C-alpha positions as CSV (number, residue, x, y, z in Angstrom):
1,M,5.4,-21.7,-80.4
2,S,8.9,-20.4,-79.6
3,E,12.0,-22.2,-80.7
4,P,13.3,-24.7,-78.0
5,Q,16.5,-23.5,-76.4
6,S,19.3,-25.3,-74.7
7,S,20.2,-24.7,-71.0
8,T,22.7,-22.0,-72.1
9,G,19.9,-19.9,-73.7
10,R,21.0,-20.6,-77.3
11,P,18.8,-22.0,-80.0
12,G,18.5,-25.8,-80.0
13,H,19.5,-28.2,-82.7
14,K,16.7,-27.4,-85.0
15,G,17.4,-23.7,-84.8
16,R,21.1,-24.2,-85.6
17,A,20.2,-26.4,-88.5
18,R,17.9,-23.8,-89.9
19,H,20.5,-21.1,-89.4
20,D,23.2,-23.2,-91.2
21,R,20.8,-23.9,-94.0
22,H,20.1,-20.2,-94.5
23,T,23.8,-19.4,-94.4
24,W,24.6,-21.9,-97.1
25,H,21.7,-20.5,-99.2
26,A,23.3,-17.1,-98.9
27,Y,26.7,-18.4,-99.9
28,L,25.1,-20.2,-102.8
29,F,23.6,-17.0,-104.2
30,L,27.0,-15.2,-103.6
31,T,29.0,-17.9,-105.4
32,P,28.6,-16.5,-109.0
33,A,29.7,-13.1,-108.0
34,L,32.6,-14.5,-105.9
35,L,33.8,-16.6,-108.8
36,L,33.8,-13.6,-111.1
37,L,35.8,-11.6,-108.5
38,V,38.3,-14.4,-108.1
39,M,38.7,-14.9,-111.9
40,F,38.9,-11.2,-113.0
41,S,40.2,-9.4,-109.9
42,F,41.9,-11.5,-107.2
43,W,43.7,-14.0,-109.5
44,P,45.1,-11.4,-112.0
45,V,46.4,-9.3,-109.1
46,I,48.1,-12.3,-107.5
47,Y,49.5,-13.7,-110.7
48,G,50.5,-10.3,-112.0
49,S,52.4,-9.6,-108.7
50,Y,54.2,-12.9,-109.1
51,L,55.2,-12.1,-112.7
52,S,56.7,-8.8,-111.7
53,F,59.4,-10.8,-110.0
54,T,60.2,-12.8,-113.1
55,D,61.5,-12.2,-116.7
56,F,58.2,-13.3,-118.2
57,S,58.0,-13.5,-122.0
58,L,55.6,-15.2,-124.4
59,I,58.5,-16.8,-126.3
60,R,60.6,-18.3,-123.5
61,P,60.2,-20.1,-120.1
62,V,59.6,-17.9,-117.0
63,H,62.6,-17.4,-114.7
64,W,62.5,-15.9,-111.2
65,V,64.7,-12.8,-111.1
66,G,63.7,-11.5,-107.6
67,M,63.9,-7.7,-107.2
68,D,65.7,-7.0,-110.5
69,N,62.6,-5.5,-112.1
70,Y,62.1,-3.2,-109.1
71,R,65.8,-2.1,-109.0
72,A,65.7,-1.3,-112.7
73,L,62.4,0.5,-112.1
74,F,63.7,2.9,-109.5
75,A,66.9,3.4,-111.5
76,N,64.8,4.6,-114.5
77,D,64.4,8.4,-114.7
78,M,61.1,8.1,-116.6
79,F,59.4,6.1,-113.9
80,L,60.7,8.5,-111.2
81,T,59.3,11.3,-113.2
82,G,56.0,9.5,-113.5
83,L,55.9,8.8,-109.8
84,K,56.5,12.4,-109.1
85,N,53.8,13.5,-111.5
86,S,51.4,11.0,-109.9
87,L,52.1,12.6,-106.5
88,L,51.6,16.1,-108.0
89,F,48.2,14.9,-109.2
90,L,47.2,14.8,-105.6
91,L,47.0,18.6,-105.7
92,V,43.7,18.0,-107.6
93,V,42.1,16.3,-104.6
94,P,41.4,19.2,-102.2
95,F,40.2,21.5,-105.1
96,T,37.9,18.7,-106.3
97,Q,36.4,18.1,-102.9
98,L,35.9,21.8,-102.0
99,G,34.4,22.4,-105.4
100,A,32.1,19.4,-105.2
101,I,30.9,20.4,-101.7
102,T,30.3,24.0,-102.9
103,L,28.3,22.8,-105.9
104,A,26.3,20.4,-103.8
105,V,25.3,23.1,-101.4
106,L,24.4,25.4,-104.3
107,V,22.1,22.9,-106.0
108,N,20.6,21.7,-102.8
109,N,18.0,24.3,-103.1
110,Q,14.5,24.1,-104.5
111,L,14.8,26.7,-107.2
112,P,13.3,26.9,-110.7
113,G,15.3,24.8,-113.2
114,I,17.6,23.4,-110.5
115,R,17.4,19.9,-112.0
116,W,18.8,21.2,-115.2
117,F,21.8,22.7,-113.4
118,R,22.4,19.3,-111.6
119,A,22.3,17.5,-114.9
120,A,24.6,20.0,-116.5
121,Y,27.2,19.6,-113.7
122,Y,27.0,15.8,-114.2
123,V,27.5,15.8,-117.9
124,P,31.3,15.6,-117.8
125,V,31.0,12.4,-115.7
126,V,29.1,10.5,-118.5
127,T,31.1,12.1,-121.4
128,T,33.4,9.5,-123.0
129,V,37.1,10.0,-122.7
130,S,37.6,10.3,-126.5
131,V,35.1,13.2,-126.7
132,V,36.8,14.9,-123.7
133,G,40.1,14.6,-125.4
134,I,38.8,16.1,-128.7
135,M,37.0,18.9,-126.9
136,W,39.8,19.9,-124.5
137,G,42.5,19.4,-127.2
138,F,40.7,22.1,-129.2
139,M,40.3,24.3,-126.1
140,F,43.9,24.0,-125.2
141,H,45.3,24.5,-128.7
142,E,47.5,27.5,-129.2
143,Q,44.9,28.9,-131.6
144,G,42.0,27.5,-129.5
145,T,39.2,28.9,-127.4
146,L,41.1,29.3,-124.1
147,N,43.9,31.4,-125.6
148,Y,41.4,33.5,-127.6
149,V,39.5,34.4,-124.5
150,L,42.6,35.2,-122.5
151,L,44.0,37.3,-125.3
152,Q,40.7,39.2,-125.6
153,L,40.7,39.9,-121.8
154,H,44.4,41.0,-122.1
155,L,45.5,38.5,-119.5
156,I,48.2,37.1,-121.8
157,A,50.3,38.8,-124.5
158,T,51.0,35.7,-126.7
159,P,49.2,32.3,-127.0
160,L,50.3,29.7,-124.5
161,G,51.1,26.1,-125.4
162,W,48.9,24.5,-122.8
163,L,49.7,21.0,-124.1
164,S,53.0,21.6,-125.9
165,D,54.8,23.4,-123.1
166,D,56.4,21.0,-120.6
167,A,55.9,23.5,-117.8
168,L,52.1,23.7,-118.4
169,A,51.0,20.4,-119.9
170,L,50.7,18.5,-116.6
171,F,48.6,21.2,-115.0
172,A,46.3,21.3,-118.0
173,V,45.8,17.6,-117.7
174,M,45.2,18.0,-114.0
175,F,42.5,20.6,-114.7
176,V,40.7,18.2,-117.1
177,S,40.8,15.5,-114.3
178,F,39.3,18.1,-111.9
179,W,36.6,19.0,-114.4
180,R,35.6,15.4,-115.0
181,G,35.5,14.4,-111.3
182,L,33.6,17.4,-110.0
183,G,30.1,16.3,-111.0
184,W,30.6,12.8,-109.6
185,Y,31.5,13.9,-106.1
186,M,28.9,16.6,-106.3
187,V,26.2,14.0,-106.6
188,M,27.6,12.0,-103.6
189,Y,27.6,15.1,-101.4
190,L,24.2,16.2,-102.6
191,A,22.8,12.8,-101.6
192,A,24.5,13.1,-98.2
193,L,23.1,16.6,-97.7
194,Q,19.6,15.5,-98.6
195,S,19.8,12.7,-96.0
196,L,20.7,14.9,-93.1
197,P,18.0,15.4,-90.5
198,A,16.4,18.8,-90.7
199,E,15.6,19.1,-87.0
200,M,19.2,20.2,-86.1
201,Q,19.2,22.9,-88.7
202,E,15.8,24.2,-87.5
203,A,17.0,24.2,-83.9
204,A,20.1,26.1,-84.9
205,I,18.0,28.7,-86.8
206,L,15.8,29.2,-83.7
207,D,19.0,29.7,-81.6
208,G,20.0,32.5,-84.0
209,A,22.9,30.7,-85.8
210,S,24.0,32.2,-89.1
211,R,24.1,30.2,-92.4
212,W,27.9,29.9,-92.1
213,Q,27.7,28.7,-88.5
214,R,25.1,26.1,-89.4
215,F,27.2,24.9,-92.3
216,W,30.5,24.8,-90.4
217,R,29.3,23.4,-87.1
218,I,26.4,21.2,-88.2
219,T,26.6,20.3,-91.8
220,V,30.4,19.6,-92.2
221,P,30.7,17.4,-89.1
222,M,27.7,15.3,-90.3
223,L,29.3,15.0,-93.7
224,K,32.6,13.7,-92.4
225,P,31.9,10.0,-93.4
226,T,31.0,11.2,-96.9
227,I,34.1,13.5,-97.0
228,A,36.3,10.6,-96.0
229,V,34.9,8.2,-98.7
230,C,35.0,10.9,-101.5
231,S,38.5,12.0,-100.5
232,I,39.9,8.4,-100.6
233,M,38.2,7.8,-103.9
234,S,39.6,11.1,-105.3
235,V,43.1,10.2,-104.0
236,L,43.0,6.8,-105.7
237,A,41.7,8.4,-108.9
238,A,44.6,10.9,-108.9
239,L,47.3,8.3,-108.3
240,K,45.8,6.2,-111.1
241,A,45.6,9.0,-113.6
242,Y,45.9,7.5,-117.0
243,Q,43.0,8.2,-119.4
244,E,43.4,12.0,-119.5
245,V,47.1,11.6,-120.2
246,D,46.5,9.1,-123.0
247,V,43.9,11.2,-124.9
248,L,45.6,14.6,-124.4
249,T,49.4,14.2,-124.4
250,Q,50.4,10.5,-124.5
251,G,53.0,11.4,-121.9
252,G,54.5,14.4,-123.7
253,P,55.9,16.9,-124.2
254,M,59.3,15.6,-123.1
255,N,57.7,13.0,-120.8
256,S,56.4,15.9,-118.6
257,T,52.9,14.3,-118.3
258,F,54.0,10.7,-117.7
259,T,52.3,9.3,-114.6
260,A,53.4,6.1,-112.9
261,L,50.3,4.2,-114.3
262,Y,50.9,5.5,-117.8
263,Y,54.5,4.3,-117.5
264,A,53.2,0.9,-116.6
265,Y,50.9,0.9,-119.7
266,D,53.8,2.2,-121.9
267,Q,56.2,-0.5,-120.7
268,G,53.8,-3.4,-120.5
269,L,51.7,-2.9,-123.7
270,K,53.5,-0.5,-126.0
271,H,57.0,-1.9,-125.5
272,L,55.9,-5.4,-124.4
273,K,58.1,-5.3,-121.2
274,L,55.4,-6.9,-119.2
275,P,57.4,-7.6,-116.0
276,R,58.5,-4.0,-115.8
277,G,55.0,-2.7,-116.4
278,L,53.6,-5.1,-113.7
279,A,56.3,-3.9,-111.3
280,A,55.3,-0.3,-111.9
281,S,51.6,-1.2,-111.4
282,F,52.5,-3.0,-108.1
283,V,54.3,0.1,-106.8
284,V,51.3,2.3,-107.7
285,S,49.0,-0.1,-105.8
286,I,51.2,0.1,-102.8
287,C,51.2,3.9,-102.9
288,C,47.4,3.9,-103.3
289,M,46.9,1.6,-100.3
290,G,49.4,3.6,-98.1
291,I,48.0,7.1,-98.9
292,A,44.4,5.8,-98.6
293,F,45.2,4.4,-95.2
294,L,46.7,7.8,-94.1
295,C,43.6,9.6,-95.4
296,L,41.3,7.2,-93.6
297,R,43.3,7.7,-90.3
298,S,43.3,11.5,-90.6
299,L,39.6,11.7,-91.6
300,K,38.3,9.1,-89.1
301,P,36.0,10.7,-86.5
302,K,37.6,10.9,-83.1
303,A,35.9,9.0,-80.3
304,A,34.2,11.2,-77.7
305,E,36.1,11.5,-74.5
């Protein structure tokens, strides 16, 4: 028997009661996860943002200082250098996305041993940062593998200080970030490619479209939601670059690889200037939200006219 309805066509009292009961059951199951989010995500962000406007210290009462920490922050050359380097890190984003899409297209073929290639491309993602630092530290050493290969190919005359030259160190760190992120985005694009309907590709083949035309006019437009998500994730990862800097250069040489987030770590935990570090983190968060919003607006599919 169907649920009795009121004169307005909506479910009656019993239907509303059952709906409310199901809703409360859903919230009950969500409560543990919501509590963890509040305790370990929302509350630290809110309280940390408040402390960035104080002179917080473990040994004295907290006093409100307003924008003093932010004024000192933007008057600090090291932070401005870190902010500039964080923005330079965004150069990694287009190369990472183009490389990931290319790899995804290449491994989206049923060839012998293709699963081994997919696993090999994904290995950097699951490799720990400490191992990455040791491996690339050896590769980038002046007497390391990279310089040896370039010398043998006669591409350079003398060994280059990839991590000791302040003109090269940041780009070396950026390359490691590119290398680590490539496999992760490749898997996302590969999943998107394998979920695309085959009918459109088959129809385009029957119409005589070339492989490039099918890719550019069918595959890429259908991948736009995935491209938007991966681009935003890549932008956020670039702006929050920290791990590669920590394991390879610790901000050197001559502070040339300092990023804004590494500056926050350096001030907050190394030098125990927690309000200054929190202020730097808050600025990085604002930059992340602003640039992510711009990416979302630029990559949002346009409504059909």
